[in-house]
N, C-alpha and C positions, 0 to 999 in steps of 0.2 A: 711285937709284932704278932699279926695276930694269920694264920697262914690254912689255906682248906685247898682240898685237890677239884682238879675238874678233869675226868677220866672220857677218854675218848676211845675206851676198852679196845686198843691195836692190839693185834693177832701178833705173833711173831711168825716168821716163813717157819715153815716147817712142824708148827705148833696145829692144836684142831679147835676147832671153836669153843667147844668143848673143857677142852684143857682150861683156854685161856676165861671162860666163862668160871671157871672155879679158882684159879687164880685171883680173879677180880675179887669174887667175895671174900674170901682170906684177906685180902687187899682192904679193902674198909674195915673188916674187923682190926688188924694191924694200925690203920689211921684212926680208930678210935682211942686204940690205947698208948699210940704216941702224944696223943691229944690235939690232932687238927679236929678244926672247929667244923668244918661240914666239906659231903662228898658228894659231889653233881656228876652223871651222866650226861654226855653228846649226846644229840640223835646225828645221825647218819644212814643211808639207803644208798645201795644198790654195790657196796664196796663188796672185795675178797678180803680189807684187814682191818676194817674200824664197826664192833660187834651191837653196837649201842645204838640198835633202830627201836627200842621202843624205853624211852629212855625211865617210864612209871613204871615198867613191869622188873627193872632194874633197881628203882625206886623200894618198891615195896620186898627186893630181895633181901636187900644191904638194910632196910630197916628189922625188918625180921631179924635178923645175925647181929644188931648192933642194939645199944643201949639207949645212949642219948645224944649222941654225933648226929647233926642235922643232914638230913637227905635231900637235891632236892638236882633239878631238871636243866640241861646248860644248853641247849634250851630245848624244849616242846616249839615244832615248827606249825606256828599258828595260824598261818597266812592258810594253810592245808585242811586246816581242819576246824571243825567245828566248835565256837568255843565256849556252846553249851556242854557237850563233850569233856573238852578240856581243864572244865569249869568245875564238873562231875567228879574227873581224874581228881583234880587236886582235893576236893570235898572229900574223896573216897582216902585219900593217903592220909589225912590230918587224923577223922575220926579213928582210923585205926593206927595211929601214930602222932600223937598229940600234941603239937609246939618242937616239930620235928620236920615241918616238909617246907622247901623252898620251892617254889614253881617258878622259874626262871623257865621265859618267854622268847623266842629266837621267830627273825621274818623271813631263813633262808628257804629257797626251793623245798634245799632236802638232795636234790640229786638235776641231774638232769631233766628236761622240760620231759621228756618218759615219765620219768620217777614222780616230778612234780604232778601230770595229770595222773597217775596211778592213784598217788598219796590223797589226790581232792576227788577221787574216784571222777575223774576225765571235768572235772570242774574248769573254767576260767581262773586265771589266778585272781586271787583275792589281796593279793599283794598293799595294794591302794586303799583295803579294810583293814589294815595293821593295825590303827589305834582305834578303831571303832571296834574292833574286837577282843583290845586288849581291854576297853572300859565293859566289854560285857563280859569277860571273863573277872575282871573288878565288881563286877554287881552280884555276880551269880554266889560270888565265893566268899563276899562281903554283908549281905541280905540276906533277910532270910525270905525273899521273894522278891523277882525282878521278871517284871514284862508280864504277872499272873501265874509263872513259874517257878519251884527252885530245883536247885540242880543238888539233889541229895545225891547223897546221906549229908545232914548240914551238922558241920563240925561245933562244940563249942568254943573254937578259938579256930580264926581265918588260917591258911598256908599264908607265908607269906611271899609276895611275887614280887619278880625281878625282869627288869629289861635288861637283855643285851643289844649292846650296838659299838660301835666303832668311831661314833662322831657325836659332834655337839648337840646335833638335834636332837638324837634317839636321847644323850644324858637329859636334855631340858626338859624333854616331855616325861620321861621319867619321873624326874623331880618335882613337874608340874602336879601331875599324879600322884604322887608319895609312894610310889613304889621306890624297889632296891636298883641298883644302876649297875653294870659289869660292863669294862670294855677289854675289848678284845685286845687286847697287846699282842696276842701269839698271831694274831691274824694281822692285824693292821697298827704296829707304834706309833705312828706319824702324828697322831692328833691326840694323844692320852692325856698330855695336860691341859689343854684346849676344853675336852671330852668332861675330864672331872670339875672344871671350872666353872662350867657352865651346869652341872650338876649342883656345885655345890652354890652357888650364885641363887638357885630357885629353894633348895633346901635349908643354905646356912649349917648346914652338916656333912660330915661326910659318914656318917655311923654305916650307912649302907649302902654305901659304893664299895668295890671289890672290883681287883685288878689280874686278868688272864693272862699268864705267859706261862711261856716253857724253860722250867729250872731244871739243871742236873748240878747235884751235891757229889761229889767224888771224894776221894781220900787225899788227894792234891789236886792245883788247877791241868798238872798234869792227865792224871787218871779221870779227870771231869773231862776235861778235851777227848780223849780219845773214846769215852762212850759217847759222845754227843756225834762224833761221825757215823752212829747207826742211824739216831733223828735225824742228821742231815740225808743223807740218804732217804730215810723213808720220808721224809717233807720233799723232796726234790721230784722222785717216783711218784708220791704221792698225788703231787701240784700238775705233773703231766701227763696222768690218769693211766697209769703204766701199771702199777701195782700200791695197793693201800698196805699192805702188809709190811713190817718192818723185818729191813735186811740185818745180816749182821756182817756185811761186806759186800761190794759192788762187786761183777766178775769182769771187769774191763775198767781201763783208763778214765777219768771223768775228763768233757772234753774241757776248753778254757770258757766256754759259756756258761757250761754246768759250777764250774768253780765257782766262777763270778755270784750267781743264784745262789750259794750255800753260802758263802760270803755275806749277801745281801740277808739271804734267810738269818741268821747267828745276831743281826737287829732283834729279831724278835725273840731269843735265848736268854736267859742268863745262866750263866756255867761256872764252873770252879769248884774252890774247896769251898770246910766251910763257911772261913774269913770272908773267904771273896766274895762268894753268892748274900750271905749276910751284906757286909757292905754294897752288893751292886742293887741288894733290894728297898736300904737304908736312903739311898739315891734316889730311888722311883718312886720310896713312897715323899719321901720330900718335894719331887716334882709335883707328885697328883696328893699330896696330905690325905692322902689314903694309908696306911699299914696293913689294907687286908690285902689278900693276893691269893688267887685260885691258880695253881700250879699243875699243868701237866708236864707228862717226863715221859716217852716213847721211846724208847730203846729195848733192846732184842732182850736181853737174859730178865728172867723176873727176881731173882736172888738179887742182880746190881739195882733192879730199881727198888728195891726195898731198901735196901742199905742206903739209895740215894732220901727215900723218905726218910729215914731215922735219923739220918745226918742234918738233915734240914729240920726235919720235927726238935733241937737242939737248941738252936736259934731263937722258937716262940718266946723263953721267958726271957729273952737278953735283949 
């Protein structure tokens, strides 16, 4: 079982962004000591509670405080940016931290239309050019020159590139381009098997395929489900656009519809004791034919989050 962490850097209600940032860098150091393979940072904009708006800056800070864990983006929102600039960022990080940089790329707008336009400096959406821009990033991170230009600095080794996707098409194209693939099970779990199969049909292996999933590992099943209630509420309110900070509890009763949504969202999560989580991850690995996971844990208490990752780490050698 190969485990890594995907961090949206959620801030808990009542905590400052600065405190959360400090805790996050400490968690990266802890993750390396525990044996996690990678630590990736998401990209979100215009929210109260998800602090990773510039994954490349988090990557530099995290890599500087660690020695061997791979550091990545999950992922840079390529349609909004210059592919030349993105390639230069990945090359810069690879020069500074050789053989440790994972350049995860996504096609999300990053927020509402006003935010997307602000990110793109007022340009129309280039989501239709996503794969073309991916090709440009590949060229500028693997070749000395492309279109008569170099995306300096030029590293001795190339950063590893990954595509974040939800379905078969993105998985297949990632495989055809010899890129890694990450399925966002924590967003949409329904097509996980089909997506991984599409990738594996092209690549003939699953060495560079990962599944990103919410995981909470408690002292026992009851404790894990108690912690998961915080993530339930966070996800419920975030998807409603109410508040993306992590709550410790809700100051009112849930509606019938909210209860139904929470139950539906549980399909995106793996929750339980070490034994339960291990068993469920093994089942998911069997479905996808890859035992590599990027885990997200968005709960209120930072010490409980650390303990969850500590428990989870014990199953890596199992």
